[in-house]
N, C-alpha and C positions, 0 to 999 in steps of 0.2 A: 409540513405537507403530509397528508395521509396517503396511503396507497389507494389508487383508484381515483384520486382527485384530478388526475391528468385530463380526464374527460371534460372538466370545466375550464381548462386552460386553452387559449388560442393555439392552433397548430404551429404558428410562427414562433411563439414563445417556447414551445416544446422543442422545435427544431433548433432554436438558438441555444437552448440548454444542452441538447445533445452535442452540438458543435463545440460548445464551451467545455464540456466534459471530455470530449475526444481530444481537444486541444490541451487540456491539463495532462492527459495521458502522454501526449507527445512531449510536453515539457519534462515530465518525469523520466521519460525514456532518454531524452537528450541529456538530462542530469546524470542518469546511470551510465551513459556512454562516456561522459566526461570523467566520472568517478573511476571507471575501468581504465581509461587512458592515463589519468593522473596516478593511479595506484602502482604504476610501473616505477615511479620515482619518489613517491611520498607515502608515509605511513597512513593507514586507514584512520587512525585517531585524528591525525592532522586534517585529513579531508573531512571527517565528521564534524570537527570544530568549525571549519569554514562553512560547511553545509548549514549548520544551525545559526551561526552568527550572522551571516548575510541573509538568511531567510527571515530574520526579524524585520528587515526593511519592508518587504511586501506585506508581511503579517501585520505590521504596525499600520500600514496604509489601509488594510482591511478593517482593522478596529476603528480607525478614524472615519472611514467611509460608511460604516454601519451606524455611526452616530452614538454608539454605546459608551465610548470613552472608557475611563478607568472603572466606571461602575460595572461594566460588563465583565471585569476581571475579578470581581468579588467572589469569594468562595467560602463554603462551609466545610470543605473537605481538602485541606492542603496536603495532608499525608497521602490521600488517594491520588492526588495529582503527581506527587513525587514518585509514588509506586508505579503509576501508569507511565510517567515520563521515563523512568529508569528501564522499564520493560521495553518501551518504544525505542529507547537508545540502544538497548541490546539487540533489538531487531535490526536497526539500521547498521550497526557495526557488523552483524552477521551477514547481511545482504552485501554490504560494501566489500567484505572479505570474499564472499562468493563471487562477486563480479571480477575480482582480481585473479581468481583461479579457474574460472570456467566461462564459456560463451554466455553472452547476455540472454539469448533466446532460451538456452537450457535452464538458466536460473529462473527466468520468467515462467517456464513450463512447470517447475516445481512450486513456485510461488502461487500459481493458479489454484493450488489446493487449499488456499486460505479460506474461501467460503465454506468448504467442507468442514474444516476444523472449527470455524466460528460457529457453525450450526451445532456441531457435536459439543463444544464447550458451553454453549448457552444452556445446556441441560443442568450440569452441576453448578455453574456459577450464577446463572440468572433464574434457574428453576423453570425454564420453558419446557413445553411438551413438544417432542419431536416424534411424528408418526412413523410407522414402519416404512412407508414409501421413501421418506427422506433418509432414514437409516440405511436402506438399501442403496440409495444414491450415494451416500457417504462411503459405503463399503466399495461400491463400484469405482468411485473417484479415487480412492486410495489404491485400488488395483491399477488404475491408470498411472499413479505416481510410481508404483513398482515397475511398470512397463518402461517408464522414462529412465529409472535408475538402473534397471537390469542388474540387481545386486548379486545374482548367482546364476550359474548355468548358461551364461551367454558368452559368446566369443569376446565381446567387448563390454565392459561394465563402466558405468558413469559414477559409481558410488565411491567418489574420492573426497578429498578434504573440501573442495568447493561445494559439492553437492550436500555434504553434511552441514556446512554453514548455511546453505540456502534452506535446507529443512529446518534448521534451528531458527533462522530468521522468520520463516513462515509460521512456525509455532508461536514465537514471541509476538509477532505482529497480530496473530489471531487473538491471543490473550489480551493484548492492548485494545483491540477493537471491541471485544466483549466487555472489558472494563469501561470503555467509553459509553457503551449502551447502558451500563449500570449507572454511570455518573450523569448522563444527559438529563435525568429527571430533575437534578438540582443545579447543574452547572451549564454555563453558556458555551457555545462552540468556540467563541473567542478565548474564553478562559482555558478550555482544554488544550487548544492549539498553542496558546501563549506559554502556559506552564510546562507543557511537554517540551517546547523549544528551549525554554530557560533551563529546565532540568538537564537536557542533553548538552547544552552549552556549558553548564557547570561541570558535568562529569567529564566531558572531553577536554575542557579547559584545565582541569586539575591534572590530567594525564599528559597534556600537551608538552610541558617542559622536558619530559623524558623522551619524546618522540619527534620533536620539531626539527624539520629540515628547511633551511632557508630557501624559499622559492625564488625562481627567476622572475623578472617583471612580467613576462608573458604568462608564466604558470600562475602567478598571483592573480591575474585577471581570470584565468580559468577556474581557480579555486573559488574566487568570488562568484563566478558564474554558476558554480554548483549550487550555492546558497540562493542566489537570485532565481534560478530556474525552479528549485524546489519550493521556495516560498511563493512564487508566482503561480505554480501549479496548485498549491493549497488555496490561494485566493480564487483562481478560476473554478476549481472544483466546488468550493463552498458556494459560489454564486450560481453554478449550474444546478445545485440542489434546490435553489429557490425558483428555478424556472421549469423543472420537470421532476417527476417522482423518481426515487431510487430504482424502482422496478423497471423503468424505462432506460435509465442511464447505465445500470450495472453491466449489461452485456457488452457495452462499448469499452469496458476495461480490458477486454481481451484483444483490443487493437494493439496493445503493448507488444504482443508477439510479432506483429508486422514490423514494428519499429526495431524490436530486438534483432530480428533476422536482418533487416536493412543495415543497421549499424554494424552488426557482426560481420556480414559479408563485405561491406564497404571498407571498414577500418581494419578488420583482423582476418578476413577470409574464412570466417566460421559459418558453416551451414549445418543446421540440425540434421541428424540422421533419421532413418525411418522410425526407430524406436521412440525418439522424442516426439515426432509428429503424431504417431498413433496414441501414445500415452497422453499427450496434450489434448487430443480430440476427446478422449474418454473423460479426462478431468473437466474440460470445459462443458461437455454435455451434462455431466453430473451436476456441476455448479449451476447451469442454466435450469435444470430440472428442479433443483432445490429452490431457486429463486421463483420459479413458476408456482411451486406448491405454496411457498410462503406468501406470495402475492394473492393467490387464490383464497387461502385461509384468512388472510387479513381482510379481504373484501367481503367474505362471508360473515366474518365477525362484525364488520362495520354495518352490514345490512341488518344483522340481528339486533344491533344496539340502537337502531333508528326508532 
């Protein structure tokens, strides 16, 4: 679906796509809350293994449902899949570690910088042109990240181990997304998701014997739930992209902050302070402006190509 094609779609279909995308964000937030809860008693590597192993169930249903079968998994770039999967795995481990050491909402606030990094990285990796307006938005967005972290000169700083891991996860996630954009010309969505999952399962599985902690029956269900929630979110998000354009759906990703605050306050009594709220507002505003510019430029290009 190209940007701007939403005008040709029924409003009911667009509304359903928005609802499905927002639901996928809720599922991911529930998964993150479970990860934070389980990290008090289980190693991050073990949680990561269950995350990807049980995610294969809904992902397999997605592949079957799209009718592509194994033919949709054919690839001409196996090493690229391994590289992207490894980087994505590193991003997941970084975020899981961050969740264990800081409030969910604070980690989300830092992760919201991903669209800024993705735009910046698209220049050296994809050779895309980024105009001065978007570069200004990127700089302003990173000022927002600095406000969130308050690295120096403030009475209270959030620049601890958890924040460093959240920053690392955001950087690795952004690289993985840019690589996905590069691969999408030759690879199917099913192939990218499947090989990323298999790579992460292999890497976490190799390390698992050194970190495994025997779970209780109830915790085993929770560990499985982490994977089911994550995989189901992937399926829901993929389907939402078929119902509405990314330009319409992307702003609803910020609803994660609502769920992060809700779970943080309900389960751990964590409430973001003023610095986090102000910095988050700056980062979100910058991200939305970049999305607006990219959408506008894409529509202008589409009109010129007609």
